[in-house]
Residue, then its C-alpha position, 0 to 999 in steps of 0.5 A: m827811839l823809833v817807836e817814839k818817832i812813829k806815834p799816832l800821826k796827826f798830819h803834822i810835819l812828821a806825817i809829811f816826812l813819812m809820806w815822802l819816805i814811803i814814796s821814796s822807799g820803793s827799793f826798801l819794799l822791794f828788798r823786803e819782798i826779796r828777803a821774804e821770798e828767800a825766807d819762804t824758800n828756806d822755811s819750806s825746805d826746813q819744814a819738809v825735813i821737820t815733817d819727816l823728823n816728826r814722822q820718824i819720832k812717831e814711829q819711834q814712840e810706837k816701837l817704845d809702846q810695843l817694847a813696853k808691852k813685852i816688858d810687862t809680859y816678862n814682869t808678869n811671868i817673873k811675878n807668877a813664877r816667884n809664887e811657885s815652889v822652889s825648883l831648879n826649873n823654876q829658878i832658871y825660868i825666872l832668870d831667863n825672864q829676867i835676862a829677856k826683860a833686861e835685853l828689852d830694857i836695853e833695846a827700849k833705852e836705845e830706841e829712847i835715845k834715838t827718839t831723843e836725838l830725833e827730837i833734838e834735831s827737830v828742835e835745832l831746825e826750829i831754832k834755825n828757822s826762828e833765828r833766820k826770821i829774827e835776822t830778816n826782821k832786824e834787817q827790815l827795821s834797820a833799813f827803815i831806820r837808816r832811811l828815817d835818819q837820812y831824811d830826818q833833817k830835810n826841809y819838809l816843805m820841799v818833801l811836800l813840793s816834790n809831789n806832782s800834785f796835792s792829790e798825790f800827797f793826800d792819796q799817800v797819807k792814808y797809808l801812813e797809819g798802816i805803815e806805822e802799825e806794820i812796823q809795830e807788828t814787826l817789832n812785836r813779832t821779833q820780840e815773840l821770836v826771841e822769846k820762842l828761841s829762848k824757850q827752844k834752847e832751854g828745851l834743847t839743853a834739857k833734851k841733851n841732859q836727858l840723853s846723857e842720863l839715858l846713856n848712863k842708864l843703858e850702861e847700867e842695864k848692860l852690866t845688870l844683864e851680864k850679872q844675871k847671865e853669870t848667875k844663871q851660868y853659876l846655877i847650871n855649873q853648880t847643879r849640872s841641871s840636876e834637881k837633886k843637886y839644886q835642892s842640896l845647893v839651896t839647903d847648903l846656901k841657907a845654912q851658910q847664910a844662917a851660920a854667917n849671920s849668927a857668927v857675925a852677930s855673936l862676935e859683934r856682941t862679944l867684942r863690943g862688950e870687951l871693948e867697953k871694959k878696955s881703953g878701946g871703948e873710949k877710943l871708939k867713943s872718941f870717933g864721935e857721931i856716925a856719918m858714913i861715906w860710900p865705901t867705893a868711888s862708884h855708887r852704882i847699885t846692882a842689888y838693893f837691900h831686900d831687893n825684889d829682883y835679887p836672883f836668889r830672892q826665893l831662897f833668902e833676903h839680900s842683906g845689904l847693897d851690891l855695888g857694881v865695881g870691877l875686880g880690885t877696886p879700892v874699898k874704904a872704911a865707911e866710918s871710923g871704927y874697930i876691926a872686929k873680924v877679918g874673914i878669909n876664904t869663908q863659904w858665904y862672904g869669902n874674904y870679908i871685913m867687919i868694923i864696929h862703930n858707935n851707936n851699936l852700928a857695924t859695917l861689913y865688906a864681903h867678897l874681897s879679893s884682898v885685905s889691907v887691915k887686920a883684926d884688933d886694929f882701929v881705922l879711920k873713915g875713908q881709910l883703904i881696907g881692901s879691894s873688891g873681888n869675887t870670893g865666897f858665894s858670888t856670881g861675879p866681881h862686886l862689893h857686898f856692903e852691909v850695915r848692921s844695927n845691934g847685929i841685925p842687917v838694916n838698909p845701908l841707904n839709910y846711913l849713906p849720903 
């Protein structure tokens, strides 16, 4: 090993050999100086680029700070407006602020993506510099080792005698310890650069993963924005900007929701009781414990259970999850059970399916464009039951999914994996 060959020197024959090596290594030292100059030139050029990238990153951060302040303003406007009386103007004002906030959210995500890309570029240049330094150090050490091997079997007495005088020999000896230390430092620096490079690569991978997540979130923000715009347009179309018509719509919507909830809960109780008296009750029990799956392949949620950002929160609580899927997306049974109801063209849920399960649970799938099952059927978990749509009280294509416990809507996320 090189380090073993260059242990602290005590003026033995290896010291004599190393002295000769130093004298004869002028070409190696010159090579090292040339390589150092090349590295300095490259480092200087890359450092200028890195400095410019850091300047751009700082500017991006300032943009993000400004956008965050604007978003906070819209959040305050929405919060204050929700505390005011229910009116058409108030509802439109809330929607306008939600739309403006969503647009800023999208802009902020885009700026964040730009910032991440700049940071990635900066890290890649740092890695490039580190790799170049590592390669330079390796070349220097390799040249030294080759010369060491070249003279390893020489007659060391001849090495000593090749000097013009003993004084020249002893003048050189004092440099031996310094050369040894320099080699050790070079080894240490190389190891440090390797470790630094490894950490930089890990950071770069994390940045790229973060960028991918940001792009996905950006698409979700855009879809949410479209849904809010559709909601606003729905209100305008339904009321034609008339406060009287808006209040009538509010009354009608509340009545529809109350009637639908009452009918679904009552029907579930009745049918569950009838099933217990028949063989259907035993079949239902045979399905075993509840372990629901997502009813659609997409898990993108556009409105949560009792969502604070639900556009009609002032009018009623959102009783399930809205899953952001396109028109005609396959809808599957979240759990095995009994088809209690298939509703067609109802005012509130549009086309919908209600399935009764064990543990006094039921699921409901609303706003469907088509239905693939009929009442009084049994279905298995994952079985196709219909397609998503935009029927009933709906401002755009999606699936409204509910889970009910003893007839009362509960948070579906408590039952989904």
